[in-house]
Structures are given as C-alpha cells and as structure tokens.
C-alpha positions as CSV (number, residue, x, y, z in Angstrom):
1,M,0.0,0.0,0.0
2,S,1.2,3.5,-0.8
3,E,1.9,6.0,2.0
4,Q,-0.8,8.3,0.7
5,L,-3.5,5.6,0.7
6,L,-2.5,4.6,4.2
7,T,-2.9,8.2,5.3
8,N,-6.3,8.6,3.7
9,F,-7.5,5.3,5.1
10,T,-6.3,6.4,8.6
11,I,-8.2,9.6,8.3
12,F,-11.3,7.8,7.1
13,V,-11.2,5.4,10.1
14,M,-10.6,8.2,12.6
15,A,-13.5,10.2,11.1
16,I,-15.8,7.1,11.7
17,L,-14.6,6.7,15.3
18,V,-14.9,10.4,16.1
19,G,-18.3,10.7,14.4
20,F,-19.6,7.6,16.4
21,A,-18.3,9.0,19.7
22,V,-19.9,12.4,19.1
23,I,-23.3,11.1,18.0
24,S,-23.5,8.5,20.8
25,K,-23.2,11.3,23.4
26,V,-26.2,13.3,22.0
27,P,-29.5,12.8,23.9
28,A,-32.4,11.4,21.9
29,T,-34.4,14.6,22.3
30,L,-31.7,16.6,20.5
31,H,-30.8,14.1,17.8
32,T,-33.6,15.0,15.3
33,P,-33.1,18.8,15.5
34,L,-29.3,18.4,15.2
35,M,-29.7,16.0,12.3
36,S,-31.9,18.5,10.4
37,G,-29.4,21.3,11.0
38,A,-26.5,19.2,9.8
39,N,-27.8,18.6,6.3
40,S,-25.4,21.2,4.9
41,I,-22.5,19.6,6.6
42,H,-23.4,16.3,5.0
43,G,-23.5,18.0,1.6
44,I,-20.0,19.3,2.2
45,V,-18.9,15.8,3.1
46,L,-20.4,14.5,-0.1
47,V,-18.5,17.1,-2.2
48,G,-15.3,16.2,-0.4
49,A,-15.8,12.5,-1.1
50,M,-16.4,13.3,-4.8
51,I,-13.2,15.3,-4.9
52,I,-11.3,12.5,-3.3
53,A,-12.8,10.1,-5.8
54,A,-11.5,12.3,-8.6
55,T,-8.0,12.1,-7.3
56,A,-8.0,8.3,-6.9
57,H,-5.4,6.4,-9.0
58,D,-5.7,2.7,-8.0
59,A,-8.3,0.1,-7.2
60,A,-8.1,0.6,-3.4
61,G,-8.5,4.3,-3.8
62,Y,-11.5,3.9,-6.0
63,L,-13.1,1.5,-3.5
64,L,-12.6,3.9,-0.6
65,A,-13.9,6.7,-2.6
66,L,-17.0,4.7,-3.5
67,I,-17.6,3.8,0.1
68,A,-17.1,7.5,1.1
69,V,-19.6,8.7,-1.5
70,A,-22.1,6.0,-0.6
71,F,-22.0,6.9,3.2
72,A,-22.1,10.7,2.5
73,T,-25.1,10.2,0.2
74,M,-26.8,8.1,2.9
75,N,-26.2,10.9,5.4
76,V,-27.6,13.6,3.1
77,V,-30.7,11.6,2.1
78,G,-31.2,10.4,5.7
79,G,-31.0,13.9,7.0
80,Y,-33.7,15.2,4.7
81,V,-35.9,12.2,5.4
82,V,-35.6,12.7,9.2
83,T,-36.3,16.5,8.7
84,D,-39.4,15.7,6.7
85,R,-40.7,13.3,9.3
86,M,-40.0,15.8,12.0
87,L,-41.9,18.5,10.2
88,Q,-44.8,16.2,9.6
89,M,-45.2,15.9,13.4
90,F,-46.0,19.6,13.6
91,R,-48.7,19.6,10.8
92,R,-52.3,19.7,11.9
93,R,-54.3,16.7,11.1
94,G,-57.1,17.3,8.7
95,A,-55.9,20.8,7.8
96,P,-57.2,22.0,4.5
97,A,-54.7,21.8,1.6
98,A,-53.3,25.0,0.3
99,P,-55.2,26.4,-2.7
100,R,-53.7,26.0,-6.1
101,P,-52.9,29.1,-8.1
102,D,-55.8,28.5,-10.5
103,Q,-58.2,28.4,-7.6
104,I,-56.9,31.7,-6.2
105,A,-57.4,33.3,-9.7
106,D,-61.0,31.9,-9.8
107,R,-61.8,33.5,-6.4
108,A,-60.4,36.8,-7.4
109,E,-62.5,36.9,-10.6
110,G,-65.7,35.9,-8.8
C-alpha cells in the first residue's frame, strides 16, 4: 500500500470513530433537530468524497472513494428524510390543503 493511501485510510477510520463518539453522546431529544441542522455539513462531506474520488489512482482508492460517496449520500438523504418526518409531526391533522394558483385566480374573478 502506498503511504498516501494509508494516510487517507487512517483519516477515514478516525472520522468514523470520532463521528460515532460524538453522535453516541447526543441525547435522543436533541438528535432530530441536530440532524436536520447538519444537512449542509453532510452535503460538504459528499462534495469532499467526490473530490477524493476524482484524485484516486488505484483500485483501493476507487473502492474507498466509492464507500465515502455512498456513506455521504446516505447521510444527506437520511438527514432530509428525518427532517421531513420531524416537520410532519407539527402539521395539523385534517388541515385544508393550500389552494392551487388557478383556484386563487377563480376566487379573485368571482
């Protein structure tokens, strides 16, 4: 293995361990708001993973880049799914749907 690949792999493993340590210390009541606020950070991680994928030169580098892009994508999608579910909790049940633009125009004419 090349020295650069070993360095990148070490950083990857350390990021996993630090991320796990930080997330495991967050109380359950704060996890959802923090996750929804971190969507932009996940997007930055995804961009970084794609940049690393562009600089890969061997099979192991491509594999690590693929794993990094897959995990970053899961973080982005998961963050938005959790945010959507959280926002659904605050919607009123049976609330009327918002009127469509053509319905608003019909009301203004009539």
